[in-house]
Each structure stands twice: as structure tokens, then as C-alpha cells.
VOGU-3710 file (C-alpha; in Angstrom, 3 decimals, decimal comma):
1> mtasvlnklg> -10,273/58,713/3,843  -9,929/60,259/0,428  -7,798/63,189/1,329  -5,303/61,347/3,477  -4,960/58,693/0,824  -4,221/61,260/-1,897  -1,691/62,922/0,198  -0,103/59,792/1,299  0,218/58,205/-2,135  1,399/61,096/-4,168
11> raqldarkqs> 0,900/61,913/-7,948  3,338/59,300/-9,201  1,585/56,466/-7,324  -1,679/57,560/-8,332  -0,615/57,615/-11,943  0,755/54,079/-11,568  -2,675/52,962/-10,168  -4,459/54,356/-13,219  -2,143/52,318/-15,438  -2,774/49,179/-13,448
21> wddvklrley> -6,454/49,495/-13,342  -7,074/47,710/-16,662  -5,463/44,549/-15,086  -7,623/44,763/-12,047  -10,626/45,368/-14,186  -9,902/42,366/-16,335  -9,979/40,163/-13,159  -13,201/41,640/-11,877  -14,804/41,191/-15,230  -13,513/37,649/-15,711
31> celhtkaelk> -15,296/36,406/-12,402  -18,638/37,568/-13,983  -19,946/38,647/-10,573  -20,355/42,368/-11,037  -22,430/44,803/-13,150  -20,817/47,739/-15,032  -22,298/50,136/-12,398  -20,398/48,191/-9,722  -17,242/48,158/-11,662  -17,417/52,032/-11,814
41> vfesyylrgt> -17,771/52,168/-8,162  -14,746/49,854/-7,723  -12,709/51,992/-10,077  -13,384/55,168/-8,247  -12,378/53,521/-4,949  -9,289/52,063/-6,478  -8,044/55,207/-7,978  -8,983/57,704/-5,358  -10,065/55,824/-2,186  -13,517/57,266/-2,485
51> epkqhpgrkd> -15,985/55,057/-0,478  -19,507/55,161/-1,939  -22,408/56,392/0,181  -24,241/53,707/1,909  -28,010/53,449/2,273  -29,938/51,461/4,828  -31,962/49,683/2,165  -29,057/48,551/0,064  -26,172/46,138/0,623  -22,544/47,302/1,108
61> piplvyrlwl> -21,481/48,536/-2,353  -17,927/47,300/-1,839  -17,524/43,891/-0,104  -14,915/43,806/2,623  -12,460/41,779/0,735  -12,543/44,415/-2,058  -12,363/47,314/0,317  -9,026/45,889/1,406  -7,687/44,547/-1,953  -8,620/47,813/-3,923
71> cpdqsieswr> -7,679/50,292/-1,224  -5,077/52,679/-2,459  -3,386/52,657/0,851  -2,123/48,955/1,366  -0,707/49,279/4,825  -2,053/47,081/7,651  -2,962/50,187/9,466  -5,178/51,287/6,702  -6,714/47,751/6,388  -7,464/47,729/10,161
81> avterllagp> -9,078/51,269/9,847  -11,241/49,974/6,875  -12,290/46,942/8,714  -13,098/48,733/11,895  -15,141/51,268/10,011  -17,314/48,645/8,322  -17,882/46,869/11,712  -18,716/50,114/13,514  -22,050/50,470/11,628  -23,701/53,531/9,877
91> aawrtdinie> -22,493/56,010/12,334  -18,902/55,436/10,805  -20,008/55,052/7,307  -20,230/57,525/4,424  -23,932/58,246/4,113  -26,509/60,971/3,585  -29,053/59,197/5,794  -29,568/60,274/9,444  -29,083/57,704/12,027  -32,109/58,838/14,207
101> pidgdngesw> -35,421/59,920/12,769  -35,931/63,725/12,464  -38,716/65,792/11,265  -39,078/66,012/7,479  -37,016/62,934/6,612  -40,063/61,053/5,405  -39,063/57,995/7,433  -35,756/57,617/5,704  -33,375/57,205/8,627  -31,113/54,299/9,582
111> rdecrgdnwg> -33,236/53,703/12,609  -36,586/53,746/10,689  -35,267/51,736/7,691  -33,554/48,979/9,732  -36,165/48,575/12,372  -34,267/49,907/15,303  -30,668/48,724/15,530  -30,957/46,066/12,858  -28,416/47,586/10,274  -26,078/44,677/10,834
121> wqiqksiset> -27,390/42,853/7,629  -25,253/44,999/5,549  -22,187/44,042/7,565  -23,231/40,477/7,402  -23,740/40,577/3,696  -20,271/42,277/3,135  -18,696/39,342/5,132  -20,581/36,686/3,309  -19,763/38,050/-0,047  -16,124/38,286/1,048
131> yhilwqhads> -16,312/34,572/1,939  -17,862/33,664/-1,430  -15,299/35,677/-3,413  -12,293/34,103/-1,582  -13,459/30,598/-1,796  -14,997/30,573/-5,278  -12,392/32,726/-7,067  -9,280/33,438/-4,869  -9,128/29,704/-4,303  -9,962/28,455/-7,817
141> daydgttpvf> -7,588/26,499/-9,940  -9,333/28,156/-13,032  -7,108/31,192/-12,815  -4,060/29,462/-14,206  -3,145/32,063/-16,825  -3,363/29,699/-19,672  -6,491/27,539/-19,925  -9,857/29,124/-20,865  -13,031/27,785/-19,197  -15,166/25,515/-21,389
151> gsklipplgf> -16,811/27,222/-24,177  -14,678/30,357/-23,904  -11,599/31,640/-25,672  -10,635/34,224/-23,075  -7,406/33,494/-21,277  -7,810/33,747/-17,548  -5,615/35,905/-15,428  -2,975/34,321/-13,354  -4,517/34,276/-9,946  -7,771/36,121/-9,299
161> mggaerklie> -6,108/38,793/-7,351  -2,688/38,532/-8,904  -0,616/37,748/-5,842  -2,581/39,720/-3,288  -4,244/36,628/-1,958  -1,631/35,863/0,690  -1,715/39,158/2,388  -5,569/39,239/2,334  -6,081/35,799/3,755  -3,529/36,280/6,511
171> flaaeknsan> -5,276/39,410/7,526  -8,830/38,048/7,347  -8,028/34,757/8,822  -5,810/36,066/11,605  -5,721/34,007/14,833  -7,834/35,108/17,692  -5,126/36,633/19,897  -3,449/38,571/16,963  -3,677/42,439/16,411  -5,479/41,819/13,160
181> yyeyknealf> -8,196/39,478/14,487  -11,704/40,803/14,042  -15,052/39,212/14,486  -18,719/39,978/14,041  -21,482/38,611/16,188  -18,847/36,511/18,011  -17,630/34,853/14,749  -14,445/35,324/12,905  -14,530/37,249/9,719  -13,181/34,248/7,852
191> dfsghsgsns> -13,383/30,667/9,137  -11,500/28,053/7,232  -13,027/25,253/9,332  -16,366/25,544/7,511  -14,878/25,054/4,143  -16,018/21,633/2,954  -13,368/21,628/0,160  -10,559/20,807/2,752  -11,628/17,269/3,060  -12,284/16,668/-0,589
201> wrfyrdfcfw> -10,117/14,919/-3,238  -9,818/18,216/-5,276  -8,188/20,100/-2,266  -5,216/17,614/-2,171  -5,098/17,160/-5,886  -4,632/20,946/-6,275  -1,713/20,909/-3,766  -0,046/18,095/-5,795  -0,164/20,191/-9,045  1,204/23,289/-7,068
211> ldarkphnpy> 4,128/21,369/-5,524  4,939/19,629/-8,773  4,710/22,898/-10,744  4,835/21,266/-14,156  1,174/21,742/-15,274  -0,502/25,115/-15,577  -1,886/26,011/-12,100  -2,919/28,967/-10,053  0,068/29,677/-7,662  -1,895/32,078/-5,455
221> mityymyehw> -4,825/29,860/-4,252  -5,561/30,883/-0,637  -5,406/27,403/0,765  -1,605/27,365/0,046  -1,357/29,926/2,924  -3,655/28,426/5,472  -1,587/25,533/6,880  -2,162/26,513/10,453  -5,925/26,503/9,835  -5,657/23,182/8,081
231> yaalsddymr> -3,955/21,661/11,008  -6,470/23,047/13,422  -9,354/21,353/11,408  -7,685/17,910/11,627  -9,630/15,421/13,768  -10,763/11,808/13,822  -14,004/12,758/12,198  -12,193/14,734/9,543  -10,160/11,616/8,583  -13,312/9,422/8,655
241> klegsvggaf> -14,941/11,635/6,078  -11,856/12,007/4,010  -10,943/8,233/4,020  -14,635/7,421/3,359  -14,131/8,851/-0,170  -12,148/6,937/-2,652  -10,967/10,117/-4,265  -10,265/11,668/-0,882  -8,101/8,879/0,342  -6,275/8,590/-2,944
251> ylnsylqlla> -5,288/12,196/-3,304  -4,427/12,475/0,390  -2,009/9,757/-0,128  -0,494/11,276/-3,230  -0,170/14,664/-1,400  1,602/13,038/1,572  3,889/11,086/-0,736  4,811/14,128/-2,494  5,420/16,138/0,539  7,661/13,388/2,076
261> rypepeagla> 10,023/13,475/-0,989  9,857/17,219/-1,646  13,322/18,263/-2,039  15,223/20,860/-0,013  16,420/23,998/-1,947  19,708/23,697/-3,848  22,715/24,962/-2,215  23,072/28,714/-2,414  19,499/29,207/-3,516  16,660/30,818/-1,485
271> sserhlyaqk> 13,737/28,661/-0,422  10,734/29,046/-2,631  7,170/29,140/-1,172  6,851/25,446/-1,956  9,971/24,558/-0,142  8,758/26,547/2,881  5,464/24,986/2,687  6,660/21,441/2,551  9,076/22,111/5,427  6,219/23,530/7,668
281> iramldhrpi> 3,847/20,708/6,899  6,400/18,057/7,483  7,252/19,605/10,750  3,611/19,587/11,639  3,064/15,957/10,888  6,309/14,834/12,414  6,257/16,932/15,757  2,664/17,865/16,609  -0,292/15,769/17,714  -2,323/14,301/14,753
291> psalkevwla> -5,071/11,883/14,457  -3,856/8,324/14,537  -5,238/7,472/11,160  -3,302/10,436/9,587  -0,123/9,253/11,458  -0,472/5,864/9,955  -0,872/7,277/6,289  1,980/9,772/6,887  4,376/7,028/7,964  3,447/4,969/4,957
301> aknyqgridl> 4,004/8,001/2,653  7,433/8,495/4,116  8,410/4,941/3,411  6,883/4,858/-0,056  9,480/4,790/-2,868  7,350/4,221/-5,979  6,142/6,632/-8,606  3,222/8,914/-7,753  0,600/8,504/-10,581  -1,956/11,341/-10,074
311> nalefkypdp> -4,189/9,858/-12,782  -4,151/6,338/-11,601  -7,700/6,674/-10,111  -9,051/7,682/-13,493  -7,733/4,379/-14,969  -9,169/2,394/-12,059  -12,536/3,973/-12,255  -13,131/5,153/-15,875  -16,004/7,561/-16,621  -18,940/5,371/-17,766
321> dhpeyqpehy> -20,585/8,375/-19,611  -17,418/8,890/-21,556  -15,838/5,335/-22,219  -13,649/6,820/-25,124  -11,762/9,145/-22,651  -8,292/7,855/-21,882  -6,347/9,925/-19,612  -2,513/9,914/-19,755  -0,594/8,822/-16,787  0,621/11,876/-14,955
331> yvgef> 3,436/11,423/-12,466  4,199/13,921/-9,858  7,335/14,373/-7,744  9,798/13,270/-10,367  12,268/15,720/-9,138
//
């Protein structure tokens, strides 16, 4: 991989990557997931495409999502090759360890170390770390570019991956019949349906902040690009769980009311991602089959003409542990 990447990128592009590494390093350090040694491995891969050698007793040194995000060659063809190489197992990996036992290896072979063919744990670990990184950081509202986390003065970056999130999630969560779909042990590499946050109050509140765009927010959260997966997860059971939560029902209503009145782009101006998102979700809700409970809430949202107060719930249910706290009314959708 290294030689082909170097030849393909050229010296000017390699120099540009050296200059951009500090920004990438800041993001990797901010998430506090990685050691200095791991950062060195990531840096080498980012600058030169050098994949670290893998060992049967150790986890994948670069989780799949980083193998894609940090790869010097950002073409989809390259991403396919990277993914297919990981899923192929140690015969396709960069390693000094023999696959089959041979005389003099002191039992250090992939077959010996992994008890036959059981080297799949490295693949599974790479996929599970990818899932964690995407949901905990690429989908976190903490990366708003302005607001330090509690107890810190360090300003967070804007978006964990700075805008690469959309391409990554569209690749890793590709539909089953697409050219970019991959699975391991009969399961997709990234499954949105298992994300419990999709039926929580925070999920819909974050969408309200994004659509309203007046408060600091992370504009690259991966859920903004997963409308088809959101739609596929809708069901009567989904609605029962959501409406069984006071916060879930409240923020779903606010989200739908905001969607219903979201304006079309001004004449002569291109549609923004928010305009396109609102158009797509409205079309889904109006023209596709949806649970009857959601249909009722959506119809009510389209008929609603009042103000949308995103903090109304905090006034109705004050925090008993902090009675002195008085939130300000925050109205969304005042276009």
C-alpha cells in the first residue's frame, strides 16, 4: 500500500498532509481515547499510508474507522481495498508472524496463537471500536468548536472528524445491495438500528439545534446523514418507547414542528444540507408508510402555528437538586 499511495499522492499532497496533521492530532488527543504510542502509529499511517504490523496476540492497531479516515488515499476504491484487507484476515495483513506453524517458531504462529482459525477477534474488536468511536465522538454534540467540557478550558474542535463524518458513515452504513456494503459474521459493519439514542429525547433535541442553527452545535454529527436508517427503524414499538418518555415525546414534537415549518431556500440560493434534510424527512413522513402514532403526531405538527419553546420542559419539570437553576426560554424555528 505504501508505495502506491506515495506515487499517487505526489510530493505536494504529502507536504499538505504534514501541515494538516496537527489538526488531526488535536482531534485524536481531545477524545482522550489513545496513548502517545498509538498517536505515533496513526501519524505514520496518516502521512505515509504505513500500516503497522499485526500480531495474533494484540488488537488491530488502527480501528477500521481510522484506517478509512486517516488513509492518504481517500478514494472509495482505496476504502474498499482497506476494508476488504481487514476482513480477509492475517493472510492479507502486514505481519511478521507465520500463518501456519513451522519448525523453530516457538509456537508463535497465527494458527497456534489463535487456536486454529479463531483470529476473527481482531476483526471484531476493530469493528466494535469503530462503532464506539462513531457513536461516542462522531455523533457527539460536545464538538461544537466553542464550548469546553465541564472543568476544562480546552476549546473543542468543530466536529470530531472535521467534516469527514458524512462520507465515512455513508460508506460504513451502506445499504445491503450497494457496492460498498460489507458484513462480518453475517452482520453489517455499522448498524444504526441498535443505537438506543435514536429513540431518546437528546436525539431529537440535537436535531432541533442543528436545524435552528443559532446555538453552538456540532454540524457534522453522523445522525444528520442517516435518515434512511432512521426511517427503517420506525415501528409501533419504537413509537411506544419514545412516547413512554416525557422528554422523548416532547422533543419529538418540537422536532416535527420545526421540520414542518422549515423554510425552502431563498430564490437563487443553493439548498443547504438543512434544507435538503428537511425536504427528505417531510417527503418520507408524507409519502411513505409510517406508524399510525407517528402519523398523528406529524399531522398535529403541520397544523401547529405557535412558538416552539425548546426549554419548556425544564420549566415544567425543574431540577429538584438545583432549585436555583432557571433556564431561559429558547425558541426554535423563528425563521
